N, CA, C and O atoms as a Maestro MAE file, in Angstrom:
{
 s_m_m2io_version
 :::
 2.0.0
}

f_m_ct {
 s_m_title
 :::
 protein
 m_atom[280] {
  # First column is atom index #
  i_m_mmod_type
  r_m_x_coord
  r_m_y_coord
  r_m_z_coord
  i_m_residue_number
  s_m_chain_name
  s_m_pdb_residue_name
  s_m_pdb_atom_name
  i_m_atomic_number
  :::
  1 25 -9.225 -10.143 21.260 1 A "MET " " N  " 7
  2 3 -9.330 -9.083 22.289 1 A "MET " " CA " 6
  3 2 -9.373 -7.849 21.285 1 A "MET " " C  " 6
  4 15 -10.208 -6.961 21.452 1 A "MET " " O  " 8
  5 25 -8.535 -7.814 20.329 2 A "VAL " " N  " 7
  6 3 -8.566 -6.229 19.764 2 A "VAL " " CA " 6
  7 2 -9.933 -5.640 19.312 2 A "VAL " " C  " 6
  8 15 -9.989 -4.417 19.179 2 A "VAL " " O  " 8
  9 25 -11.080 -6.415 19.054 3 A "TRP " " N  " 7
  10 3 -12.321 -6.078 18.434 3 A "TRP " " CA " 6
  11 2 -13.252 -6.256 19.820 3 A "TRP " " C  " 6
  12 15 -14.206 -5.486 19.708 3 A "TRP " " O  " 8
  13 25 -13.310 -6.902 20.930 4 A "SER " " N  " 7
  14 3 -14.030 -7.336 22.191 4 A "SER " " CA " 6
  15 2 -13.517 -6.271 22.901 4 A "SER " " C  " 6
  16 15 -14.370 -5.754 23.622 4 A "SER " " O  " 8
  17 25 -12.375 -5.735 22.957 5 A "ILE " " N  " 7
  18 3 -11.959 -4.823 24.205 5 A "ILE " " CA " 6
  19 2 -11.845 -3.637 23.581 5 A "ILE " " C  " 6
  20 15 -12.485 -2.711 24.080 5 A "ILE " " O  " 8
  21 25 -10.886 -3.313 22.156 6 A "GLY " " N  " 7
  22 3 -10.582 -2.307 21.921 6 A "GLY " " CA " 6
  23 2 -11.828 -1.666 20.901 6 A "GLY " " C  " 6
  24 15 -11.763 -0.509 20.485 6 A "GLY " " O  " 8
  25 25 -12.673 -2.354 20.651 7 A "CYS " " N  " 7
  26 3 -13.866 -1.676 20.246 7 A "CYS " " CA " 6
  27 2 -14.771 -0.584 20.839 7 A "CYS " " C  " 6
  28 15 -15.472 0.241 20.253 7 A "CYS " " O  " 8
  29 25 -14.527 -0.842 22.489 8 A "THR " " N  " 7
  30 3 -15.262 0.146 22.808 8 A "THR " " CA " 6
  31 2 -14.615 1.905 23.076 8 A "THR " " C  " 6
  32 15 -14.992 2.632 23.995 8 A "THR " " O  " 8
  33 25 -13.791 2.206 22.227 9 A "THR " " N  " 7
  34 3 -13.390 3.150 22.571 9 A "THR " " CA " 6
  35 2 -13.029 4.255 21.379 9 A "THR " " C  " 6
  36 15 -13.718 3.895 20.425 9 A "THR " " O  " 8
  37 25 -12.489 5.091 21.103 10 A "ASN " " N  " 7
  38 3 -12.817 6.294 19.893 10 A "ASN " " CA " 6
  39 2 -11.623 6.015 19.221 10 A "ASN " " C  " 6
  40 15 -10.881 5.198 19.766 10 A "ASN " " O  " 8
  41 25 -11.276 6.502 18.178 11 A "LEU " " N  " 7
  42 3 -10.032 6.388 17.226 11 A "LEU " " CA " 6
  43 2 -9.231 7.055 17.895 11 A "LEU " " C  " 6
  44 15 -8.224 6.530 17.420 11 A "LEU " " O  " 8
  45 25 -8.683 8.063 18.885 12 A "GLU " " N  " 7
  46 3 -7.717 8.107 19.772 12 A "GLU " " CA " 6
  47 2 -7.484 7.047 20.739 12 A "GLU " " C  " 6
  48 15 -6.372 6.529 20.839 12 A "GLU " " O  " 8
  49 25 -8.508 6.682 21.480 13 A "GLY " " N  " 7
  50 3 -8.245 5.097 21.757 13 A "GLY " " CA " 6
  51 2 -7.506 3.858 21.211 13 A "GLY " " C  " 6
  52 15 -6.594 3.247 21.769 13 A "GLY " " O  " 8
  53 25 -7.981 3.643 20.203 14 A "ARG " " N  " 7
  54 3 -7.627 3.023 19.250 14 A "ARG " " CA " 6
  55 2 -6.251 2.760 18.882 14 A "ARG " " C  " 6
  56 15 -5.861 1.607 18.696 14 A "ARG " " O  " 8
  57 25 -5.363 3.946 18.746 15 A "LYS " " N  " 7
  58 3 -4.199 4.629 18.307 15 A "LYS " " CA " 6
  59 2 -3.254 3.911 19.770 15 A "LYS " " C  " 6
  60 15 -2.185 3.305 19.837 15 A "LYS " " O  " 8
  61 25 -3.940 4.203 20.469 16 A "LYS " " N  " 7
  62 3 -3.286 3.976 22.051 16 A "LYS " " CA " 6
  63 2 -3.153 2.398 22.480 16 A "LYS " " C  " 6
  64 15 -2.190 1.923 23.081 16 A "LYS " " O  " 8
  65 25 -4.541 1.549 21.964 17 A "MET " " N  " 7
  66 3 -4.379 0.328 21.999 17 A "MET " " CA " 6
  67 2 -3.462 -0.536 21.500 17 A "MET " " C  " 6
  68 15 -2.916 -1.419 22.162 17 A "MET " " O  " 8
  69 25 -3.145 -0.151 19.553 18 A "ASP " " N  " 7
  70 3 -2.460 -0.748 18.958 18 A "ASP " " CA " 6
  71 2 -0.951 -0.383 19.325 18 A "ASP " " C  " 6
  72 15 -0.066 -1.207 19.096 18 A "ASP " " O  " 8
  73 25 -0.666 0.836 19.886 19 A "ILE " " N  " 7
  74 3 0.650 1.187 20.567 19 A "ILE " " CA " 6
  75 2 0.989 0.324 21.429 19 A "ILE " " C  " 6
  76 15 1.995 -0.363 21.251 19 A "ILE " " O  " 8
  77 25 0.041 0.170 22.763 20 A "PHE " " N  " 7
  78 3 -0.161 -1.161 23.609 20 A "PHE " " CA " 6
  79 2 -0.119 -2.299 23.323 20 A "PHE " " C  " 6
  80 15 0.638 -2.878 24.103 20 A "PHE " " O  " 8
  81 25 -0.516 -2.917 22.640 21 A "LEU " " N  " 7
  82 3 -0.072 -4.144 21.754 21 A "LEU " " CA " 6
  83 2 0.866 -4.668 21.485 21 A "LEU " " C  " 6
  84 15 1.310 -5.728 21.926 21 A "LEU " " O  " 8
  85 25 1.489 -3.622 20.330 22 A "LYS " " N  " 7
  86 3 2.794 -3.901 20.053 22 A "LYS " " CA " 6
  87 2 4.011 -3.628 20.673 22 A "LYS " " C  " 6
  88 15 5.073 -4.208 20.445 22 A "LYS " " O  " 8
  89 25 3.752 -2.413 21.737 23 A "ASP " " N  " 7
  90 3 4.757 -2.462 22.886 23 A "ASP " " CA " 6
  91 2 4.833 -4.013 23.778 23 A "ASP " " C  " 6
  92 15 5.796 -4.553 24.323 23 A "ASP " " O  " 8
  93 25 3.732 -4.341 23.689 24 A "LEU " " N  " 7
  94 3 3.777 -5.850 24.361 24 A "LEU " " CA " 6
  95 2 4.556 -6.832 24.035 24 A "LEU " " C  " 6
  96 15 5.095 -7.668 24.761 24 A "LEU " " O  " 8
  97 25 4.601 -6.658 22.604 25 A "ASP " " N  " 7
  98 3 5.204 -7.843 21.317 25 A "ASP " " CA " 6
  99 2 6.680 -7.328 21.989 25 A "ASP " " C  " 6
  100 15 7.330 -8.076 22.720 25 A "ASP " " O  " 8
  101 25 7.078 -6.088 21.680 26 A "THR " " N  " 7
  102 3 8.539 -5.857 22.219 26 A "THR " " CA " 6
  103 2 8.971 -5.875 23.190 26 A "THR " " C  " 6
  104 15 10.195 -5.747 23.163 26 A "THR " " O  " 8
  105 25 8.254 -6.050 24.790 27 A "LYS " " N  " 7
  106 3 8.576 -5.845 25.920 27 A "LYS " " CA " 6
  107 2 8.795 -7.757 26.178 27 A "LYS " " C  " 6
  108 15 9.320 -8.312 27.143 27 A "LYS " " O  " 8
  109 25 8.441 -8.122 25.466 28 A "HIS " " N  " 7
  110 3 8.450 -9.911 25.711 28 A "HIS " " CA " 6
  111 2 9.158 -10.448 24.631 28 A "HIS " " C  " 6
  112 15 9.542 -11.616 24.578 28 A "HIS " " O  " 8
  113 25 9.349 -9.515 23.688 29 A "LYS " " N  " 7
  114 3 10.489 -9.989 22.719 29 A "LYS " " CA " 6
  115 2 9.540 -11.326 21.962 29 A "LYS " " C  " 6
  116 15 9.965 -12.481 21.923 29 A "LYS " " O  " 8
  117 25 8.453 -10.976 21.501 30 A "VAL " " N  " 7
  118 3 7.787 -12.031 20.603 30 A "VAL " " CA " 6
  119 2 7.387 -11.213 19.752 30 A "VAL " " C  " 6
  120 15 7.529 -9.995 19.859 30 A "VAL " " O  " 8
  121 25 6.625 -12.021 18.438 31 A "LYS " " N  " 7
  122 3 6.179 -11.295 17.120 31 A "LYS " " CA " 6
  123 2 4.705 -11.846 17.280 31 A "LYS " " C  " 6
  124 15 4.413 -13.022 17.061 31 A "LYS " " O  " 8
  125 25 3.874 -10.951 17.652 32 A "ILE " " N  " 7
  126 3 2.402 -11.293 17.556 32 A "ILE " " CA " 6
  127 2 1.969 -10.924 16.644 32 A "ILE " " C  " 6
  128 15 1.640 -11.736 15.779 32 A "ILE " " O  " 8
  129 25 1.762 -9.372 16.424 33 A "TYR " " N  " 7
  130 3 0.935 -8.551 15.691 33 A "TYR " " CA " 6
  131 2 1.777 -7.981 14.345 33 A "TYR " " C  " 6
  132 15 2.742 -7.259 14.595 33 A "TYR " " O  " 8
  133 25 1.496 -8.236 13.061 34 A "PRO " " N  " 7
  134 3 2.204 -7.410 12.212 34 A "PRO " " CA " 6
  135 2 2.597 -6.032 12.389 34 A "PRO " " C  " 6
  136 15 1.713 -5.307 12.845 34 A "PRO " " O  " 8
  137 25 3.906 -5.403 12.095 35 A "GLU " " N  " 7
  138 3 4.603 -4.155 12.230 35 A "GLU " " CA " 6
  139 2 3.719 -3.025 10.988 35 A "GLU " " C  " 6
  140 15 3.780 -1.796 11.029 35 A "GLU " " O  " 8
  141 25 3.117 -3.656 10.189 36 A "GLU " " N  " 7
  142 3 2.659 -2.572 9.270 36 A "GLU " " CA " 6
  143 2 0.833 -2.312 9.589 36 A "GLU " " C  " 6
  144 15 0.004 -3.132 9.985 36 A "GLU " " O  " 8
  145 25 0.702 -1.199 9.317 37 A "GLY " " N  " 7
  146 3 -0.835 -0.649 9.870 37 A "GLY " " CA " 6
  147 2 -0.910 -0.798 11.255 37 A "GLY " " C  " 6
  148 15 0.050 -0.671 12.014 37 A "GLY " " O  " 8
  149 25 -2.012 -1.057 11.569 38 A "THR " " N  " 7
  150 3 -2.441 -1.546 13.205 38 A "THR " " CA " 6
  151 2 -3.180 -2.623 13.335 38 A "THR " " C  " 6
  152 15 -3.745 -3.212 12.414 38 A "THR " " O  " 8
  153 25 -3.197 -2.992 14.825 39 A "VAL " " N  " 7
  154 3 -3.876 -3.888 15.244 39 A "VAL " " CA " 6
  155 2 -5.083 -4.556 14.639 39 A "VAL " " C  " 6
  156 15 -5.250 -5.770 14.519 39 A "VAL " " O  " 8
  157 25 -6.150 -3.294 14.162 40 A "TYR " " N  " 7
  158 3 -7.148 -3.190 13.534 40 A "TYR " " CA " 6
  159 2 -7.441 -3.900 12.290 40 A "TYR " " C  " 6
  160 15 -8.528 -4.404 12.009 40 A "TYR " " O  " 8
  161 25 -6.409 -3.901 11.582 41 A "ASP " " N  " 7
  162 3 -6.124 -3.720 10.284 41 A "ASP " " CA " 6
  163 2 -6.300 -5.418 9.682 41 A "ASP " " C  " 6
  164 15 -6.516 -5.732 8.511 41 A "ASP " " O  " 8
  165 25 -6.138 -6.350 10.856 42 A "TYR " " N  " 7
  166 3 -5.786 -7.640 10.577 42 A "TYR " " CA " 6
  167 2 -6.657 -8.718 10.997 42 A "TYR " " C  " 6
  168 15 -7.314 -8.275 11.939 42 A "TYR " " O  " 8
  169 25 -6.964 -9.848 10.771 43 A "GLU " " N  " 7
  170 3 -7.551 -10.918 11.371 43 A "GLU " " CA " 6
  171 2 -6.266 -12.238 11.327 43 A "GLU " " C  " 6
  172 15 -5.200 -12.360 10.725 43 A "GLU " " O  " 8
  173 25 -6.893 -12.928 12.123 44 A "PHE " " N  " 7
  174 3 -6.074 -14.117 11.869 44 A "PHE " " CA " 6
  175 2 -6.721 -15.232 11.559 44 A "PHE " " C  " 6
  176 15 -7.720 -15.652 12.142 44 A "PHE " " O  " 8
  177 25 -6.146 -15.758 10.599 45 A "ARG " " N  " 7
  178 3 -6.663 -17.024 10.178 45 A "ARG " " CA " 6
  179 2 -6.121 -18.526 10.724 45 A "ARG " " C  " 6
  180 15 -4.970 -18.960 10.777 45 A "ARG " " O  " 8
  181 25 -7.374 -19.137 11.100 46 A "GLU " " N  " 7
  182 3 -6.161 -20.422 11.903 46 A "GLU " " CA " 6
  183 2 -6.414 -21.419 10.420 46 A "GLU " " C  " 6
  184 15 -5.691 -22.414 10.442 46 A "GLU " " O  " 8
  185 25 -6.991 -21.352 9.606 47 A "LYS " " N  " 7
  186 3 -6.179 -21.892 8.486 47 A "LYS " " CA " 6
  187 2 -5.122 -22.290 8.289 47 A "LYS " " C  " 6
  188 15 -4.765 -23.468 8.266 47 A "LYS " " O  " 8
  189 25 -4.267 -20.999 8.063 48 A "ASP " " N  " 7
  190 3 -2.951 -20.806 7.809 48 A "ASP " " CA " 6
  191 2 -2.141 -20.445 8.577 48 A "ASP " " C  " 6
  192 15 -0.936 -20.422 8.324 48 A "ASP " " O  " 8
  193 25 -2.828 -19.982 10.011 49 A "LYS " " N  " 7
  194 3 -1.986 -19.537 11.212 49 A "LYS " " CA " 6
  195 2 -1.221 -18.260 10.802 49 A "LYS " " C  " 6
  196 15 -0.062 -18.053 11.159 49 A "LYS " " O  " 8
  197 25 -1.870 -17.495 10.104 50 A "GLU " " N  " 7
  198 3 -1.112 -16.323 9.633 50 A "GLU " " CA " 6
  199 2 -2.071 -14.717 9.963 50 A "GLU " " C  " 6
  200 15 -3.261 -14.787 10.270 50 A "GLU " " O  " 8
  201 25 -1.671 -13.963 9.897 51 A "TRP " " N  " 7
  202 3 -2.607 -12.539 9.851 51 A "TRP " " CA " 6
  203 2 -2.492 -12.310 8.391 51 A "TRP " " C  " 6
  204 15 -1.554 -12.517 7.620 51 A "TRP " " O  " 8
  205 25 -3.870 -11.757 8.174 52 A "HIS " " N  " 7
  206 3 -4.281 -11.181 7.130 52 A "HIS " " CA " 6
  207 2 -4.822 -9.882 7.238 52 A "HIS " " C  " 6
  208 15 -5.125 -9.472 8.358 52 A "HIS " " O  " 8
  209 25 -5.001 -9.131 6.182 53 A "ASN " " N  " 7
  210 3 -5.627 -7.770 6.159 53 A "ASN " " CA " 6
  211 2 -6.604 -8.199 5.946 53 A "ASN " " C  " 6
  212 15 -6.659 -9.110 5.120 53 A "ASN " " O  " 8
  213 25 -7.796 -7.737 6.589 54 A "TRP " " N  " 7
  214 3 -9.296 -8.235 6.786 54 A "TRP " " CA " 6
  215 2 -9.926 -7.514 5.437 54 A "TRP " " C  " 6
  216 15 -10.810 -8.008 4.738 54 A "TRP " " O  " 8
  217 25 -9.443 -6.566 5.279 55 A "THR " " N  " 7
  218 3 -10.057 -6.347 3.505 55 A "THR " " CA " 6
  219 2 -9.636 -6.644 2.421 55 A "THR " " C  " 6
  220 15 -9.558 -5.950 1.407 55 A "THR " " O  " 8
  221 25 -9.226 -8.127 2.667 56 A "GLU " " N  " 7
  222 3 -8.817 -8.869 1.305 56 A "GLU " " CA " 6
  223 2 -9.764 -9.723 1.349 56 A "GLU " " C  " 6
  224 15 -9.953 -10.316 0.287 56 A "GLU " " O  " 8
  225 25 -10.569 -10.052 2.392 57 A "SER " " N  " 7
  226 3 -11.962 -10.978 2.566 57 A "SER " " CA " 6
  227 2 -12.906 -10.328 1.565 57 A "SER " " C  " 6
  228 15 -13.628 -11.003 0.832 57 A "SER " " O  " 8
  229 25 -12.884 -9.130 1.556 58 A "PHE " " N  " 7
  230 3 -13.791 -8.182 0.780 58 A "PHE " " CA " 6
  231 2 -13.114 -7.443 -0.982 58 A "PHE " " C  " 6
  232 15 -13.548 -6.611 -1.778 58 A "PHE " " O  " 8
  233 25 -12.251 -8.060 -0.931 59 A "ALA " " N  " 7
  234 3 -11.583 -7.536 -2.650 59 A "ALA " " CA " 6
  235 2 -12.904 -7.473 -3.326 59 A "ALA " " C  " 6
  236 15 -13.445 -6.367 -3.312 59 A "ALA " " O  " 8
  237 25 -13.452 -8.331 -3.845 60 A "ASN " " N  " 7
  238 3 -14.157 -8.302 -4.454 60 A "ASN " " CA " 6
  239 2 -15.868 -7.978 -4.334 60 A "ASN " " C  " 6
  240 15 -16.728 -8.540 -5.013 60 A "ASN " " O  " 8
  241 25 -16.085 -7.028 -3.391 61 A "PHE " " N  " 7
  242 3 -17.104 -6.599 -2.893 61 A "PHE " " CA " 6
  243 2 -17.862 -5.687 -3.460 61 A "PHE " " C  " 6
  244 15 -17.272 -4.611 -3.360 61 A "PHE " " O  " 8
  245 25 -18.870 -5.563 -4.005 62 A "GLU " " N  " 7
  246 3 -19.203 -4.380 -4.251 62 A "GLU " " CA " 6
  247 2 -20.818 -4.056 -3.819 62 A "GLU " " C  " 6
  248 15 -21.513 -5.071 -3.779 62 A "GLU " " O  " 8
  249 25 -21.504 -2.785 -3.493 63 A "VAL " " N  " 7
  250 3 -22.874 -2.635 -2.887 63 A "VAL " " CA " 6
  251 2 -23.499 -2.794 -4.189 63 A "VAL " " C  " 6
  252 15 -23.061 -2.223 -5.187 63 A "VAL " " O  " 8
  253 25 -24.570 -3.600 -4.200 64 A "ASP " " N  " 7
  254 3 -25.714 -3.268 -5.466 64 A "ASP " " CA " 6
  255 2 -26.114 -1.614 -5.456 64 A "ASP " " C  " 6
  256 15 -26.184 -0.991 -4.396 64 A "ASP " " O  " 8
  257 25 -26.306 -1.138 -6.464 65 A "GLN " " N  " 7
  258 3 -26.648 0.183 -6.657 65 A "GLN " " CA " 6
  259 2 -28.222 0.492 -6.499 65 A "GLN " " C  " 6
  260 15 -28.659 1.637 -6.613 65 A "GLN " " O  " 8
  261 25 -28.846 -0.366 -6.289 66 A "LYS " " N  " 7
  262 3 -30.265 -0.201 -5.730 66 A "LYS " " CA " 6
  263 2 -30.601 -0.014 -4.484 66 A "LYS " " C  " 6
  264 15 -31.618 0.566 -4.103 66 A "LYS " " O  " 8
  265 25 -29.689 -0.538 -3.752 67 A "PHE " " N  " 7
  266 3 -29.728 -0.305 -2.276 67 A "PHE " " CA " 6
  267 2 -28.977 1.261 -1.831 67 A "PHE " " C  " 6
  268 15 -28.122 1.975 -2.355 67 A "PHE " " O  " 8
  269 25 -29.724 1.326 -0.709 68 A "GLN " " N  " 7
  270 3 -29.245 2.616 -0.051 68 A "GLN " " CA " 6
  271 2 -27.911 2.472 0.405 68 A "GLN " " C  " 6
  272 15 -27.472 1.322 0.393 68 A "GLN " " O  " 8
  273 25 -27.011 3.566 0.887 69 A "TYR " " N  " 7
  274 3 -25.480 2.885 1.733 69 A "TYR " " CA " 6
  275 2 -25.876 2.692 3.013 69 A "TYR " " C  " 6
  276 15 -25.264 1.745 3.510 69 A "TYR " " O  " 8
  277 25 -26.887 3.359 3.978 70 A "HIS " " N  " 7
  278 3 -26.991 3.228 5.111 70 A "HIS " " CA " 6
  279 2 -27.705 1.655 5.469 70 A "HIS " " C  " 6
  280 15 -27.903 1.318 6.636 70 A "HIS " " O  " 8
  :::
 }
 m_bond[279] {
  # First column is bond index #
  i_m_from
  i_m_to
  i_m_order
  :::
  1 1 2 1
  2 2 3 1
  3 3 4 2
  4 3 5 1
  5 5 6 1
  6 6 7 1
  7 7 8 2
  8 7 9 1
  9 9 10 1
  10 10 11 1
  11 11 12 2
  12 11 13 1
  13 13 14 1
  14 14 15 1
  15 15 16 2
  16 15 17 1
  17 17 18 1
  18 18 19 1
  19 19 20 2
  20 19 21 1
  21 21 22 1
  22 22 23 1
  23 23 24 2
  24 23 25 1
  25 25 26 1
  26 26 27 1
  27 27 28 2
  28 27 29 1
  29 29 30 1
  30 30 31 1
  31 31 32 2
  32 31 33 1
  33 33 34 1
  34 34 35 1
  35 35 36 2
  36 35 37 1
  37 37 38 1
  38 38 39 1
  39 39 40 2
  40 39 41 1
  41 41 42 1
  42 42 43 1
  43 43 44 2
  44 43 45 1
  45 45 46 1
  46 46 47 1
  47 47 48 2
  48 47 49 1
  49 49 50 1
  50 50 51 1
  51 51 52 2
  52 51 53 1
  53 53 54 1
  54 54 55 1
  55 55 56 2
  56 55 57 1
  57 57 58 1
  58 58 59 1
  59 59 60 2
  60 59 61 1
  61 61 62 1
  62 62 63 1
  63 63 64 2
  64 63 65 1
  65 65 66 1
  66 66 67 1
  67 67 68 2
  68 67 69 1
  69 69 70 1
  70 70 71 1
  71 71 72 2
  72 71 73 1
  73 73 74 1
  74 74 75 1
  75 75 76 2
  76 75 77 1
  77 77 78 1
  78 78 79 1
  79 79 80 2
  80 79 81 1
  81 81 82 1
  82 82 83 1
  83 83 84 2
  84 83 85 1
  85 85 86 1
  86 86 87 1
  87 87 88 2
  88 87 89 1
  89 89 90 1
  90 90 91 1
  91 91 92 2
  92 91 93 1
  93 93 94 1
  94 94 95 1
  95 95 96 2
  96 95 97 1
  97 97 98 1
  98 98 99 1
  99 99 100 2
  100 99 101 1
  101 101 102 1
  102 102 103 1
  103 103 104 2
  104 103 105 1
  105 105 106 1
  106 106 107 1
  107 107 108 2
  108 107 109 1
  109 109 110 1
  110 110 111 1
  111 111 112 2
  112 111 113 1
  113 113 114 1
  114 114 115 1
  115 115 116 2
  116 115 117 1
  117 117 118 1
  118 118 119 1
  119 119 120 2
  120 119 121 1
  121 121 122 1
  122 122 123 1
  123 123 124 2
  124 123 125 1
  125 125 126 1
  126 126 127 1
  127 127 128 2
  128 127 129 1
  129 129 130 1
  130 130 131 1
  131 131 132 2
  132 131 133 1
  133 133 134 1
  134 134 135 1
  135 135 136 2
  136 135 137 1
  137 137 138 1
  138 138 139 1
  139 139 140 2
  140 139 141 1
  141 141 142 1
  142 142 143 1
  143 143 144 2
  144 143 145 1
  145 145 146 1
  146 146 147 1
  147 147 148 2
  148 147 149 1
  149 149 150 1
  150 150 151 1
  151 151 152 2
  152 151 153 1
  153 153 154 1
  154 154 155 1
  155 155 156 2
  156 155 157 1
  157 157 158 1
  158 158 159 1
  159 159 160 2
  160 159 161 1
  161 161 162 1
  162 162 163 1
  163 163 164 2
  164 163 165 1
  165 165 166 1
  166 166 167 1
  167 167 168 2
  168 167 169 1
  169 169 170 1
  170 170 171 1
  171 171 172 2
  172 171 173 1
  173 173 174 1
  174 174 175 1
  175 175 176 2
  176 175 177 1
  177 177 178 1
  178 178 179 1
  179 179 180 2
  180 179 181 1
  181 181 182 1
  182 182 183 1
  183 183 184 2
  184 183 185 1
  185 185 186 1
  186 186 187 1
  187 187 188 2
  188 187 189 1
  189 189 190 1
  190 190 191 1
  191 191 192 2
  192 191 193 1
  193 193 194 1
  194 194 195 1
  195 195 196 2
  196 195 197 1
  197 197 198 1
  198 198 199 1
  199 199 200 2
  200 199 201 1
  201 201 202 1
  202 202 203 1
  203 203 204 2
  204 203 205 1
  205 205 206 1
  206 206 207 1
  207 207 208 2
  208 207 209 1
  209 209 210 1
  210 210 211 1
  211 211 212 2
  212 211 213 1
  213 213 214 1
  214 214 215 1
  215 215 216 2
  216 215 217 1
  217 217 218 1
  218 218 219 1
  219 219 220 2
  220 219 221 1
  221 221 222 1
  222 222 223 1
  223 223 224 2
  224 223 225 1
  225 225 226 1
  226 226 227 1
  227 227 228 2
  228 227 229 1
  229 229 230 1
  230 230 231 1
  231 231 232 2
  232 231 233 1
  233 233 234 1
  234 234 235 1
  235 235 236 2
  236 235 237 1
  237 237 238 1
  238 238 239 1
  239 239 240 2
  240 239 241 1
  241 241 242 1
  242 242 243 1
  243 243 244 2
  244 243 245 1
  245 245 246 1
  246 246 247 1
  247 247 248 2
  248 247 249 1
  249 249 250 1
  250 250 251 1
  251 251 252 2
  252 251 253 1
  253 253 254 1
  254 254 255 1
  255 255 256 2
  256 255 257 1
  257 257 258 1
  258 258 259 1
  259 259 260 2
  260 259 261 1
  261 261 262 1
  262 262 263 1
  263 263 264 2
  264 263 265 1
  265 265 266 1
  266 266 267 1
  267 267 268 2
  268 267 269 1
  269 269 270 1
  270 270 271 1
  271 271 272 2
  272 271 273 1
  273 273 274 1
  274 274 275 1
  275 275 276 2
  276 275 277 1
  277 277 278 1
  278 278 279 1
  279 279 280 2
  :::
 }
}
C-alpha cells in the first residue's frame, strides 16, 4: 500500500502518508510499522515476518564506474 498508493504523491505528501499510517497503528492499538524512520524506509520480508530497512538489500551494491549515473 505504501508504494502503490503513496508513490503518487510528493515529498510533503509522503510525510502526511507516514503520519496517517502510523496514527492508524496508534488509533487501533496495533504495531504494524516501525517507529523509526518513515513507512517508506522499510520492506516487509515474508521469510522472517519482519520489517527491514530496504537499503539493507543493497548494502554491497556499487555502480560500475563505466556506466553513466542516469
